[in-house]
N, C-alpha and C positions, 0 to 999 in steps of 0.2 A: 194237672201234673205234667211237668216237663223236665227234661234233662237240662241242667244248667251248665255243666262242664265236668269232665272227669267222672267222678262217682258222686256228684252233687245233683240233687233234684230239687225242684221248687213245686210246692203245692200252694195254690191260691184258693183260699176257702172263705166262705162267708160264715163267720161265727160271731155270736153276740156276747160270748163270755169266754174267758181264758180256759175255763173247765171243759168247754167243747173242744178246743184245740188239744188240750192235754188228753182227752178221751181218744181223739183221733190218733195222737202219737202212740198211746198205749195199744190201740188196735193194730197199728203198723208194726210195732215191736213184737206183739204176740204173733202176728202173721209171719214175721221173719223167723221167730223161734220155731213156730209150727213147721215152717218149710225146712228148717235145718233138721228137725227131728224126722219129718216124713221122708226126707231124702237121705236119711242116715249119713249126714255130712260129718266129717271128722273135725269140724269146727262149728262154731255158733255164729250165725249171721247177726249183726248188730247195726244200730243206727245212732248217730248223734244228730240232735235237732236244735235248731235255733229258730225262734219265731218272734214276731212282733206285730203290732197293730199299725196298719197304714191309715193315715188320716189325710185323704186326698185334698181336703179343703185347706190344709196347712203345709203340705210338703209334697215333694215328688216321690214316686215309687222307689227310686234309687236310695233315698234316705232311709226308708223302711228296710230295704234289702241290706243296707250296710249294718243296721242295728241287729237284724236277724243273723247275719253272718258273724258278727262279733259274739253273739250268744252261742252260736254253733261252735266256734273255736274255743270258747270258754268251757263248754260242756266236753269237748274232746280232750282238753287239758285235764279237767277234773276226772274223766273216766279212766285216764291212765293210772290214777292213784287209787281207784276203787277196785276192791277185789271182785273178780268175775264169779259168776255162778248164780 
């Protein structure tokens, strides 16, 4: 895990299936919600996520990062139209 810039972080994880990544994302989201509740925050912490598979034999890491970033911003746009709660 590392801070990439501003409020963006990168997690590099070895996962063999997308379901493993989705489970990780769910754990992070639950942890943030639990922290919001435990600290009696007047707002709910949330996270937008974009991820992709890096294929080092065919591409550079930056290529994977660009795809993940595109997915992140697509999720951010979609979340603006989703009801919260």
